[in-house]
C-alpha positions, 0 to 999 in steps of 0.5 A: 522898439521901446523899453520902459522902466518904472519903479514899484514900491512894496511896503515891508514890515518885519517883527523884531524882538528888542530888549530893554532893561530898567533898574528899580530900587525898592526899600522894605522895612526889615527888623532882623538880627545881623549875622557875621559882623565882619565888614558890616559898617563899611562904605560901598557903592553898587551900580546898576546900568540900564540898557535898551536895544533899538532897531537899526534898519539899513538899505542898500541898492542892489542890481537884480538883473541886466537888460540887453537890448539888441537891434539887428540891421539888414541891408537890401537893394530895392528897385523903386518906380515912380513918375517924376514931374517938373515944371516947364517955364516958357518966357516970352520976350516982348521985344522979339517973338523968341520964346525961352524954355526952362534951362535955355539961354538966349544967344545973340 
C-alpha cells in the first residue's frame, strides 16, 4: 500500500473596504462684519489628524483531517514441495586408488 501526500495551492482573493482620511486646508477671501466680539482676538490651535486603514492578512496552519493507515496481518502454515539439488564431489587420490566422496574422510 502506498500513501502519497501532496500540496495543492489555490489562489484566493477577497474584496476589503478600507478608509483613508485626508485633511485639506482651503483659504477663501471673505469680507463680512464680525458679530459678537467676545474672544475675537485670541490665540488658538486647531488640529486635524489624518488616518488610513491598511489590510492585515494573517494565515494559520490548520489540521483539516487525519489519516489512519492500518495493515492486517494474518499467519498461515503452508506445505512447500520442491526438489533439492546438491553437488557431489569425488576426489581421486593418485597415490592409491581410493576415491572420496563429498563429506567423507579417509581413514588410515
